[in-house]
Each structure stands twice: as structure tokens, then as C-alpha cells.
TORLOKE-836781 format. One record per residue: residue number from 0; x, y, z of N, C-alpha, C in turn. Coordinates in steps of 0.1 Angstrom, whole numbers, plus 5000, padded with zeros to 4 digits. Example, Ala and Ser with C-alpha at 12.3 -4.5 7.8 and 13.67 -1.06 7.14 Angstrom:
! TORLOKE-836781
<pt num="0" n_X="5132" n_Y="4943" n_Z="5078" ca_X="5123" ca_Y="4955" ca_Z="5078" c_X="5132" c_Y="4967" c_Z="5078"/>
<pt num="1" n_X="5128" n_Y="4978" n_Z="5071" ca_X="5137" ca_Y="4989" ca_Z="5071" c_X="5129" c_Y="5000" c_Z="5079"/>
! end
This chain:
! TORLOKE-836781
<pt num="0" n_X="5008" n_Y="4988" n_Z="5000" ca_X="5000" ca_Y="5000" ca_Z="5000" c_X="5009" c_Y="5012" c_Z="5000"/>
<pt num="1" n_X="5003" n_Y="5023" n_Z="4995" ca_X="5010" ca_Y="5036" ca_Z="4993" c_X="5013" c_Y="5042" c_Z="5008"/>
<pt num="2" n_X="5024" n_Y="5048" n_Z="5010" ca_X="5027" ca_Y="5053" ca_Z="5023" c_X="5022" c_Y="5068" c_Z="5023"/>
<pt num="3" n_X="5016" n_Y="5070" n_Z="5035" ca_X="5010" ca_Y="5084" ca_Z="5037" c_X="5019" c_Y="5092" c_Z="5046"/>
<pt num="4" n_X="5018" n_Y="5104" n_Z="5046" ca_X="5026" ca_Y="5114" ca_Z="5055" c_X="5020" c_Y="5110" c_Z="5069"/>
<pt num="5" n_X="5028" n_Y="5114" n_Z="5079" ca_X="5024" ca_Y="5112" ca_Z="5094" c_X="5011" c_Y="5119" c_Z="5096"/>
<pt num="6" n_X="5009" n_Y="5131" n_Z="5090" ca_X="4997" ca_Y="5139" ca_Z="5092" c_X="4985" c_Y="5132" c_Z="5086"/>
<pt num="7" n_X="4986" n_Y="5128" n_Z="5074" ca_X="4976" ca_Y="5121" ca_Z="5067" c_X="4972" c_Y="5108" c_Z="5074"/>
<pt num="8" n_X="4981" n_Y="5100" n_Z="5080" ca_X="4979" ca_Y="5088" ca_Z="5088" c_X="4971" c_Y="5092" c_Z="5099"/>
<pt num="9" n_X="4974" n_Y="5103" n_Z="5106" ca_X="4966" ca_Y="5107" ca_Z="5118" c_X="4951" c_Y="5110" c_Z="5114"/>
<pt num="10" n_X="4950" n_Y="5117" n_Z="5103" ca_X="4936" ca_Y="5120" ca_Z="5098" c_X="4928" c_Y="5108" c_Z="5095"/>
<pt num="11" n_X="4935" n_Y="5099" n_Z="5087" ca_X="4928" ca_Y="5086" ca_Z="5084" c_X="4924" c_Y="5077" c_Z="5096"/>
<pt num="12" n_X="4933" n_Y="5077" n_Z="5106" ca_X="4931" ca_Y="5070" ca_Z="5119" c_X="4920" c_Y="5077" c_Z="5126"/>
<pt num="13" n_X="4919" n_Y="5089" n_Z="5127" ca_X="4908" ca_Y="5097" ca_Z="5133" c_X="4895" c_Y="5093" c_Z="5126"/>
<pt num="14" n_X="4896" n_Y="5095" n_Z="5113" ca_X="4883" ca_Y="5091" ca_Z="5106" c_X="4878" c_Y="5077" c_Z="5109"/>
<pt num="15" n_X="4887" n_Y="5068" n_Z="5109" ca_X="4884" ca_Y="5054" ca_Z="5112" c_X="4877" c_Y="5052" c_Z="5125"/>
<pt num="16" n_X="4884" n_Y="5060" n_Z="5135" ca_X="4878" ca_Y="5058" ca_Z="5149" c_X="4864" c_Y="5064" c_Z="5149"/>
<pt num="17" n_X="4862" n_Y="5075" n_Z="5143" ca_X="4849" ca_Y="5081" ca_Z="5143" c_X="4838" c_Y="5074" c_Z="5135"/>
<pt num="18" n_X="4843" n_Y="5068" n_Z="5124" ca_X="4834" ca_Y="5059" ca_Z="5117" c_X="4829" c_Y="5047" c_Z="5125"/>
<pt num="19" n_X="4839" n_Y="5042" n_Z="5132" ca_X="4837" ca_Y="5030" ca_Z="5141" c_X="4827" c_Y="5034" c_Z="5152"/>
<pt num="20" n_X="4828" n_Y="5046" n_Z="5156" ca_X="4819" ca_Y="5051" ca_Z="5168" c_X="4806" c_Y="5055" c_Z="5162"/>
<pt num="21" n_X="4805" n_Y="5062" n_Z="5152" ca_X="4793" ca_Y="5069" ca_Z="5147" c_X="4787" c_Y="5065" c_Z="5133"/>
<pt num="22" n_X="4796" n_Y="5057" n_Z="5126" ca_X="4791" ca_Y="5054" ca_Z="5112" c_X="4796" c_Y="5063" c_Z="5102"/>
<pt num="23" n_X="4802" n_Y="5074" n_Z="5106" ca_X="4807" ca_Y="5085" ca_Z="5097" c_X="4815" c_Y="5095" c_Z="5106"/>
<pt num="24" n_X="4823" n_Y="5104" n_Z="5098" ca_X="4830" ca_Y="5113" ca_Z="5106" c_X="4826" c_Y="5127" c_Z="5100"/>
<pt num="25" n_X="4828" n_Y="5138" n_Z="5109" ca_X="4825" ca_Y="5152" ca_Z="5105" c_X="4837" c_Y="5160" c_Z="5106"/>
<pt num="26" n_X="4838" n_Y="5170" n_Z="5098" ca_X="4849" ca_Y="5179" ca_Z="5098" c_X="4851" c_Y="5186" c_Z="5113"/>
<pt num="27" n_X="4840" n_Y="5190" n_Z="5118" ca_X="4842" ca_Y="5196" ca_Z="5132" c_X="4847" c_Y="5186" c_Z="5141"/>
<pt num="28" n_X="4843" n_Y="5174" n_Z="5141" ca_X="4848" ca_Y="5164" ca_Z="5152" c_X="4863" c_Y="5162" c_Z="5149"/>
<pt num="29" n_X="4868" n_Y="5160" n_Z="5135" ca_X="4881" ca_Y="5157" ca_Z="5133" c_X="4889" c_Y="5170" c_Z="5137"/>
<pt num="30" n_X="4885" n_Y="5181" n_Z="5135" ca_X="4891" ca_Y="5194" ca_Z="5138" c_X="4894" c_Y="5194" c_Z="5154"/>
<pt num="31" n_X="4883" n_Y="5190" n_Z="5162" ca_X="4884" ca_Y="5191" ca_Z="5176" c_X="4894" c_Y="5180" c_Z="5182"/>
<pt num="32" n_X="4892" n_Y="5168" n_Z="5176" ca_X="4901" ca_Y="5157" ca_Z="5181" c_X="4915" c_Y="5159" c_Z="5177"/>
<pt num="33" n_X="4919" n_Y="5164" n_Z="5165" ca_X="4932" ca_Y="5167" ca_Z="5162" c_X="4937" c_Y="5181" c_Z="5166"/>
<pt num="34" n_X="4928" n_Y="5189" n_Z="5171" ca_X="4932" ca_Y="5202" ca_Z="5176" c_X="4938" c_Y="5210" c_Z="5164"/>
<pt num="35" n_X="4932" n_Y="5209" n_Z="5152" ca_X="4935" ca_Y="5218" ca_Z="5141" c_X="4924" c_Y="5226" c_Z="5136"/>
<pt num="36" n_X="4927" n_Y="5235" n_Z="5128" ca_X="4916" ca_Y="5244" ca_Z="5121" c_X="4908" c_Y="5235" c_Z="5111"/>
<pt num="37" n_X="4896" n_Y="5239" n_Z="5109" ca_X="4888" ca_Y="5233" ca_Z="5099" c_X="4893" c_Y="5233" c_Z="5086"/>
<pt num="38" n_X="4899" n_Y="5244" n_Z="5082" ca_X="4906" ca_Y="5246" ca_Z="5069" c_X="4917" c_Y="5235" c_Z="5066"/>
<pt num="39" n_X="4924" n_Y="5231" n_Z="5078" ca_X="4935" ca_Y="5221" ca_Z="5077" c_X="4929" c_Y="5208" c_Z="5074"/>
<pt num="40" n_X="4917" n_Y="5205" n_Z="5081" ca_X="4910" ca_Y="5193" ca_Z="5079" c_X="4905" c_Y="5191" c_Z="5065"/>
<pt num="41" n_X="4900" n_Y="5201" n_Z="5059" ca_X="4895" ca_Y="5202" ca_Z="5046" c_X="4906" c_Y="5199" c_Z="5036"/>
<pt num="42" n_X="4917" n_Y="5204" n_Z="5038" ca_X="4929" ca_Y="5202" ca_Z="5029" c_X="4933" c_Y="5187" c_Z="5029"/>
<pt num="43" n_X="4933" n_Y="5182" n_Z="5041" ca_X="4937" ca_Y="5167" ca_Z="5043" c_X="4927" c_Y="5159" c_Z="5037"/>
<pt num="44" n_X="4914" n_Y="5162" n_Z="5039" ca_X="4903" ca_Y="5154" ca_Z="5033" c_X="4903" c_Y="5154" c_Z="5018"/>
<pt num="45" n_X="4907" n_Y="5166" n_Z="5013" ca_X="4908" ca_Y="5167" ca_Z="4998" c_X="4920" c_Y="5157" c_Z="4993"/>
<pt num="46" n_X="4931" n_Y="5156" n_Z="5001" ca_X="4942" ca_Y="5147" ca_Z="4997" c_X="4938" c_Y="5133" c_Z="4999"/>
<pt num="47" n_X="4931" n_Y="5130" n_Z="5009" ca_X="4925" ca_Y="5116" ca_Z="5012" c_X="4916" c_Y="5112" c_Z="5001"/>
<pt num="48" n_X="4907" n_Y="5121" n_Z="4997" ca_X="4898" ca_Y="5118" ca_Z="4986" c_X="4906" c_Y="5115" c_Z="4973"/>
<pt num="49" n_X="4916" n_Y="5124" n_Z="4970" ca_X="4922" ca_Y="5122" ca_Z="4957" c_X="4930" c_Y="5108" c_Z="4958"/>
<pt num="50" n_X="4934" n_Y="5104" n_Z="4969" ca_X="4941" ca_Y="5091" ca_Z="4970" c_X="4930" c_Y="5079" c_Z="4970"/>
<pt num="51" n_X="4918" n_Y="5083" n_Z="4970" ca_X="4906" ca_Y="5073" ca_Z="4970" c_X="4906" c_Y="5065" c_Z="4983"/>
<pt num="52" n_X="4909" n_Y="5072" n_Z="4994" ca_X="4908" ca_Y="5066" ca_Z="5006" c_X="4896" c_Y="5068" c_Z="5015"/>
<pt num="53" n_X="4889" n_Y="5080" n_Z="5011" ca_X="4877" ca_Y="5084" ca_Z="5018" c_X="4867" c_Y="5089" c_Z="5008"/>
<pt num="54" n_X="4854" n_Y="5089" n_Z="5013" ca_X="4843" ca_Y="5094" ca_Z="5004" c_X="4840" c_Y="5108" c_Z="5012"/>
<pt num="55" n_X="4842" n_Y="5118" n_Z="5005" ca_X="4840" ca_Y="5132" ca_Z="5011" c_X="4835" c_Y="5142" c_Z="5001"/>
<pt num="56" n_X="4826" n_Y="5150" n_Z="5005" ca_X="4821" ca_Y="5162" ca_Z="4997" c_X="4818" c_Y="5172" c_Z="5007"/>
<pt num="57" n_X="4821" n_Y="5185" n_Z="5005" ca_X="4819" ca_Y="5196" ca_Z="5015" c_X="4805" c_Y="5195" c_Z="5021"/>
<pt num="58" n_X="4804" n_Y="5198" n_Z="5034" ca_X="4792" ca_Y="5198" ca_Z="5042" c_X="4785" c_Y="5184" c_Z="5042"/>
<pt num="59" n_X="4791" n_Y="5173" n_Z="5040" ca_X="4786" ca_Y="5160" ca_Z="5041" c_X="4793" c_Y="5151" c_Z="5050"/>
<pt num="60" n_X="4788" n_Y="5141" n_Z="5055" ca_X="4795" ca_Y="5131" ca_Z="5063" c_X="4807" c_Y="5125" c_Z="5056"/>
<pt num="61" n_X="4816" n_Y="5120" n_Z="5062" ca_X="4828" ca_Y="5114" ca_Z="5057" c_X="4829" c_Y="5099" c_Z="5061"/>
<pt num="62" n_X="4831" n_Y="5091" n_Z="5050" ca_X="4832" ca_Y="5076" ca_Z="5053" c_X="4845" c_Y="5072" c_Z="5046"/>
<pt num="63" n_X="4849" n_Y="5059" n_Z="5048" ca_X="4861" ca_Y="5054" ca_Z="5043" c_X="4857" c_Y="5045" c_Z="5031"/>
<pt num="64" n_X="4866" n_Y="5046" n_Z="5021" ca_X="4865" ca_Y="5036" ca_Z="5010" c_X="4871" c_Y="5023" c_Z="5015"/>
<pt num="65" n_X="4868" n_Y="5013" n_Z="5006" ca_X="4873" ca_Y="4999" ca_Z="5011" c_X="4888" c_Y="5000" c_Z="5013"/>
<pt num="66" n_X="4895" n_Y="5006" n_Z="5003" ca_X="4909" ca_Y="5008" ca_Z="5004" c_X="4913" c_Y="5015" c_Z="5017"/>
<pt num="67" n_X="4906" n_Y="5026" n_Z="5019" ca_X="4909" ca_Y="5035" ca_Z="5031" c_X="4907" c_Y="5028" c_Z="5044"/>
<pt num="68" n_X="4897" n_Y="5020" n_Z="5044" ca_X="4894" ca_Y="5012" ca_Z="5056" c_X="4906" c_Y="5002" c_Z="5059"/>
<pt num="69" n_X="4910" n_Y="4995" n_Z="5048" ca_X="4921" ca_Y="4986" ca_Z="5050" c_X="4935" c_Y="4993" c_Z="5055"/>
<pt num="70" n_X="4937" n_Y="5005" n_Z="5049" ca_X="4948" ca_Y="5012" ca_Z="5053" c_X="4947" c_Y="5017" c_Z="5068"/>
<pt num="71" n_X="4935" n_Y="5021" n_Z="5071" ca_X="4933" ca_Y="5027" ca_Z="5084" c_X="4933" c_Y="5016" c_Z="5095"/>
<pt num="72" n_X="4929" n_Y="5004" n_Z="5092" ca_X="4929" ca_Y="4993" ca_Z="5101" c_X="4944" c_Y="4990" c_Z="5104"/>
<pt num="73" n_X="4953" n_Y="4991" n_Z="5094" ca_X="4966" ca_Y="4987" ca_Z="5095" c_X="4973" c_Y="4999" c_Z="5105"/>
<pt num="74" n_X="4970" n_Y="5011" n_Z="5103" ca_X="4975" ca_Y="5022" ca_Z="5111" c_X="4970" c_Y="5020" c_Z="5125"/>
<pt num="75" n_X="4957" n_Y="5017" n_Z="5127" ca_X="4951" ca_Y="5015" ca_Z="5140" c_X="4957" c_Y="5003" c_Z="5147"/>
<pt num="76" n_X="4959" n_Y="4992" n_Z="5140" ca_X="4966" ca_Y="4980" ca_Z="5146" c_X="4980" c_Y="4983" c_Z="5151"/>
<pt num="77" n_X="4987" n_Y="4990" n_Z="5143" ca_X="5001" ca_Y="4994" ca_Z="5146" c_X="5000" c_Y="5002" c_Z="5159"/>
<pt num="78" n_X="4992" n_Y="5013" n_Z="5160" ca_X="4990" ca_Y="5020" ca_Z="5170" c_X="4987" c_Y="5012" c_Z="5184"/>
<pt num="79" n_X="4978" n_Y="5004" n_Z="5182" ca_X="4973" ca_Y="4995" ca_Z="5194" c_X="4983" c_Y="4986" c_Z="5199"/>
<pt num="80" n_X="4991" n_Y="4979" n_Z="5190" ca_X="5002" ca_Y="4971" ca_Z="5194" c_X="5012" c_Y="4978" c_Z="5201"/>
<pt num="81" n_X="5016" n_Y="4990" n_Z="5197" ca_X="5026" ca_Y="4998" ca_Z="5203" c_X="5021" c_Y="5002" c_Z="5216"/>
<pt num="82" n_X="5009" n_Y="5008" n_Z="5217" ca_X="5004" ca_Y="5013" ca_Z="5229" c_X="5004" c_Y="5002" c_Z="5240"/>
<pt num="83" n_X="5000" n_Y="4989" n_Z="5236" ca_X="4999" ca_Y="4977" ca_Z="5243" c_X="5013" c_Y="4974" c_Z="5249"/>
<pt num="84" n_X="5023" n_Y="4975" n_Z="5240" ca_X="5037" ca_Y="4972" ca_Z="5244" c_X="5042" c_Y="4982" c_Z="5255"/>
<pt num="85" n_X="5039" n_Y="4995" n_Z="5253" ca_X="5043" ca_Y="5005" ca_Z="5263" c_X="5036" c_Y="5004" c_Z="5276"/>
<pt num="86" n_X="5023" n_Y="5000" n_Z="5275" ca_X="5015" ca_Y="4999" ca_Z="5287" c_X="5018" c_Y="4986" c_Z="5295"/>
<pt num="87" n_X="5018" n_Y="4975" n_Z="5288" ca_X="5019" ca_Y="4961" ca_Z="5295" c_X="5034" c_Y="4958" c_Z="5299"/>
<pt num="88" n_X="5045" n_Y="4963" n_Z="5291" ca_X="5057" ca_Y="4958" ca_Z="5293" c_X="5066" c_Y="4970" c_Z="5298"/>
<pt num="89" n_X="5062" n_Y="4982" n_Z="5295" ca_X="5071" ca_Y="4993" ca_Z="5301" c_X="5063" c_Y="4999" c_Z="5312"/>
<pt num="90" n_X="5050" n_Y="4994" n_Z="5314" ca_X="5042" ca_Y="4999" ca_Z="5326" c_X="5040" c_Y="5014" c_Z="5325"/>
<pt num="91" n_X="5038" n_Y="5019" n_Z="5314" ca_X="5035" ca_Y="5034" ca_Z="5313" c_X="5020" c_Y="5035" c_Z="5315"/>
<pt num="92" n_X="5015" n_Y="5047" n_Z="5321" ca_X="5000" ca_Y="5048" ca_Z="5322" c_X="4994" c_Y="5048" c_Z="5307"/>
<pt num="93" n_X="4982" n_Y="5043" n_Z="5306" ca_X="4975" ca_Y="5042" ca_Z="5293" c_X="4977" c_Y="5055" c_Z="5285"/>
<pt num="94" n_X="4973" n_Y="5065" n_Z="5290" ca_X="4974" ca_Y="5079" ca_Z="5283" c_X="4988" c_Y="5081" c_Z="5277"/>
<pt num="95" n_X="4998" n_Y="5079" n_Z="5285" ca_X="5012" ca_Y="5082" ca_Z="5280" c_X="5016" c_Y="5071" c_Z="5271"/>
<pt num="96" n_X="5012" n_Y="5059" n_Z="5272" ca_X="5014" ca_Y="5047" ca_Z="5262" c_X="5008" c_Y="5052" c_Z="5249"/>
<pt num="97" n_X="4996" n_Y="5057" n_Z="5249" ca_X="4988" ca_Y="5060" ca_Z="5236" c_X="4995" c_Y="5071" c_Z="5230"/>
<pt num="98" n_X="4999" n_Y="5082" n_Z="5238" ca_X="5005" ca_Y="5094" ca_Z="5232" c_X="5019" c_Y="5090" c_Z="5225"/>
<pt num="99" n_X="5027" n_Y="5081" n_Z="5233" ca_X="5040" ca_Y="5078" ca_Z="5227" c_X="5038" c_Y="5068" c_Z="5214"/>
<pt num="100" n_X="5028" n_Y="5060" n_Z="5214" ca_X="5025" ca_Y="5051" ca_Z="5203" c_X="5022" c_Y="5061" c_Z="5191"/>
<pt num="101" n_X="5013" n_Y="5071" n_Z="5194" ca_X="5009" ca_Y="5080" ca_Z="5183" c_X="5022" c_Y="5087" c_Z="5176"/>
<pt num="102" n_X="5031" n_Y="5091" n_Z="5184" ca_X="5042" ca_Y="5097" ca_Z="5180" c_X="5052" c_Y="5088" c_Z="5171"/>
<pt num="103" n_X="5054" n_Y="5076" n_Z="5177" ca_X="5063" ca_Y="5067" ca_Z="5172" c_X="5059" c_Y="5058" c_Z="5161"/>
<pt num="104" n_X="5046" n_Y="5057" n_Z="5159" ca_X="5041" ca_Y="5048" ca_Z="5149" c_X="5045" c_Y="5053" c_Z="5135"/>
<pt num="105" n_X="5047" n_Y="5066" n_Z="5134" ca_X="5050" ca_Y="5071" ca_Z="5121" c_X="5065" c_Y="5070" c_Z="5116"/>
<pt num="106" n_X="5074" n_Y="5068" n_Z="5126" ca_X="5088" ca_Y="5069" ca_Z="5123" c_X="5095" c_Y="5055" c_Z="5124"/>
<pt num="107" n_X="5087" n_Y="5044" n_Z="5129" ca_X="5092" ca_Y="5031" ca_Z="5131" c_X="5093" c_Y="5023" c_Z="5118"/>
<pt num="108" n_X="5105" n_Y="5017" n_Z="5115" ca_X="5105" ca_Y="5009" ca_Z="5102" c_X="5096" c_Y="4998" c_Z="5104"/>
<pt num="109" n_X="5093" n_Y="4991" n_Z="5093" ca_X="5085" ca_Y="4978" ca_Z="5093" c_X="5092" c_Y="4968" c_Z="5100"/>
<pt num="110" n_X="5105" n_Y="4968" n_Z="5097" ca_X="5113" ca_Y="4957" ca_Z="5104" c_X="5113" c_Y="4958" c_Z="5120"/>
<pt num="111" n_X="5115" n_Y="4970" n_Z="5124" ca_X="5115" ca_Y="4973" ca_Z="5139" c_X="5101" c_Y="4970" c_Z="5144"/>
<pt num="112" n_X="5090" n_Y="4974" n_Z="5138" ca_X="5076" ca_Y="4972" ca_Z="5142" c_X="5075" c_Y="4956" c_Z="5143"/>
<pt num="113" n_X="5078" n_Y="4949" n_Z="5134" ca_X="5076" ca_Y="4934" ca_Z="5133" c_X="5084" c_Y="4928" c_Z="5145"/>
<pt num="114" n_X="5096" n_Y="4932" n_Z="5147" ca_X="5104" ca_Y="4926" ca_Z="5158" c_X="5098" c_Y="4930" c_Z="5171"/>
<pt num="115" n_X="5094" n_Y="4943" n_Z="5172" ca_X="5088" ca_Y="4947" ca_Z="5185" c_X="5076" c_Y="4939" c_Z="5188"/>
<pt num="116" n_X="5067" n_Y="4936" n_Z="5178" ca_X="5054" ca_Y="4929" ca_Z="5179" c_X="5058" c_Y="4915" c_Z="5183"/>
<pt num="117" n_X="5068" n_Y="4908" n_Z="5177" ca_X="5072" ca_Y="4895" ca_Z="5181" c_X="5077" c_Y="4894" c_Z="5195"/>
<pt num="118" n_X="5085" n_Y="4904" n_Z="5198" ca_X="5091" ca_Y="4904" ca_Z="5211" c_X="5080" c_Y="4906" c_Z="5223"/>
<pt num="119" n_X="5071" n_Y="4914" n_Z="5219" ca_X="5060" ca_Y="4918" ca_Z="5229" c_X="5052" c_Y="4905" c_Z="5231"/>
<pt num="120" n_X="5048" n_Y="4898" n_Z="5220" ca_X="5040" ca_Y="4886" ca_Z="5221" c_X="5048" c_Y="4876" c_Z="5229"/>
<pt num="121" n_X="5061" n_Y="4873" n_Z="5226" ca_X="5068" ca_Y="4864" ca_Z="5234" c_X="5069" c_Y="4867" c_Z="5249"/>
<pt num="122" n_X="5072" n_Y="4879" n_Z="5252" ca_X="5073" ca_Y="4883" ca_Z="5266" c_X="5060" c_Y="4883" c_Z="5273"/>
<pt num="123" n_X="5049" n_Y="4886" n_Z="5268" ca_X="5036" ca_Y="4885" ca_Z="5273" c_X="5032" c_Y="4871" c_Z="5275"/>
<pt num="124" n_X="5034" n_Y="4863" n_Z="5266" ca_X="5031" ca_Y="4848" ca_Z="5268" c_X="5041" c_Y="4842" c_Z="5278"/>
<pt num="125" n_X="5053" n_Y="4845" n_Z="5279" ca_X="5061" ca_Y="4840" ca_Z="5289" c_X="5058" c_Y="4845" c_Z="5303"/>
<pt num="126" n_X="5055" n_Y="4858" n_Z="5303" ca_X="5052" ca_Y="4864" ca_Z="5317" c_X="5038" c_Y="4858" c_Z="5322"/>
<pt num="127" n_X="5029" n_Y="4856" n_Z="5313" ca_X="5016" ca_Y="4849" ca_Z="5317" c_X="5018" c_Y="4836" c_Z="5324"/>
<pt num="128" n_X="5028" n_Y="4830" n_Z="5320" ca_X="5031" ca_Y="4816" ca_Z="5326" c_X="5040" c_Y="4817" c_Z="5337"/>
<pt num="129" n_X="5045" n_Y="4828" n_Z="5340" ca_X="5056" ca_Y="4829" ca_Z="5350" c_X="5055" c_Y="4841" c_Z="5358"/>
<pt num="130" n_X="5049" n_Y="4839" n_Z="5370" ca_X="5045" ca_Y="4849" ca_Z="5380" c_X="5058" c_Y="4857" c_Z="5385"/>
<pt num="131" n_X="5069" n_Y="4849" n_Z="5386" ca_X="5082" ca_Y="4856" ca_Z="5390" c_X="5086" c_Y="4866" c_Z="5380"/>
<pt num="132" n_X="5084" n_Y="4862" n_Z="5367" ca_X="5088" ca_Y="4872" ca_Z="5357" c_X="5080" c_Y="4884" c_Z="5357"/>
<pt num="133" n_X="5067" n_Y="4882" n_Z="5360" ca_X="5058" ca_Y="4894" ca_Z="5360" c_X="5062" c_Y="4903" c_Z="5372"/>
<pt num="134" n_X="5065" n_Y="4897" n_Z="5383" ca_X="5070" ca_Y="4905" ca_Z="5394" c_X="5083" c_Y="4913" c_Z="5391"/>
<pt num="135" n_X="5092" n_Y="4905" n_Z="5384" ca_X="5105" ca_Y="4912" ca_Z="5380" c_X="5103" c_Y="4924" c_Z="5371"/>
<pt num="136" n_X="5093" n_Y="4923" n_Z="5362" ca_X="5092" ca_Y="4934" ca_Z="5353" c_X="5086" c_Y="4946" c_Z="5361"/>
<pt num="137" n_X="5077" n_Y="4944" n_Z="5370" ca_X="5071" ca_Y="4954" ca_Z="5378" c_X="5082" c_Y="4960" c_Z="5387"/>
<pt num="138" n_X="5091" n_Y="4953" n_Z="5392" ca_X="5102" ca_Y="4958" ca_Z="5400" c_X="5112" c_Y="4966" c_Z="5393"/>
<pt num="139" n_X="5113" n_Y="4965" n_Z="5380" ca_X="5123" ca_Y="4972" ca_Z="5372" c_X="5119" c_Y="4987" c_Z="5373"/>
<pt num="140" n_X="5107" n_Y="4990" n_Z="5374" ca_X="5104" ca_Y="5005" ca_Z="5374" c_X="5100" c_Y="5010" c_Z="5388"/>
! end
């Protein structure tokens, strides 16, 4: 799939979350969530429309195309895996874990993400079976 800028990934992920919650997204909600001006949202929506990732017309609801939904799911999955890693293994508070995941998801290579995911799965499986290991992780911090 085509690589988007960090900013467009954030817009697509926000639209995905709003569509999951409400069945559609609105410019005003995206503006509020991302803390940007409506004009910035409109510019991003035009770019995402041109890339055939969303269905958008001025003053109407925003939905994802099939391609847009696939891409948004990947972005969301990446974010969730990273936030989970930060919260469960680094024991960061959920808000801090989510904030860091949002920042890092855009700069991490595919190889690093793959390795981090496998490492996280391994550690979580191992720690679930080993109470001493769980305690050791908690005692690190």
C-alpha cells in the first residue's frame, strides 16, 4: 500500500475511529480531536479523497472507501500494538502509552515494528506463565 505522511495517517486513523463510533466522521469532530483548524481538515480530506481513501464532499459526512478502511485498520493496529507494548511491558500509564504510540508509529520501520510485535508477544506469553517474571518486570520501574 501507498505510504502516507504522518499527518494524513493521523487524519485517516481519526476518521476510522469516528466511523467505528458513529458510522461516519464530520469535519468539526476531526478538527476538535486533532486540535487543528477546519481549513486544515478540509485540505487533508481533499488529499485523502484524491488518493481514493475516503468518500468526502463539502458539508457532508465522511466515510472510508474499502481501500481506506484497509489502510486505516493497519494504522490503527500498529498504534494499538505499540500502545499495548508501552502499557503492559514498560508499565506506562495508558494515556502516556497511547501518546507515545501515536508519535512513534510514524517513524518506526516495518522491520522494527515486526520485531517489537514478536518480542511483545513472546514476553507477554512468557510472563503469563511465569509469576516471578511478572514481578520482576514490575520491580524494574
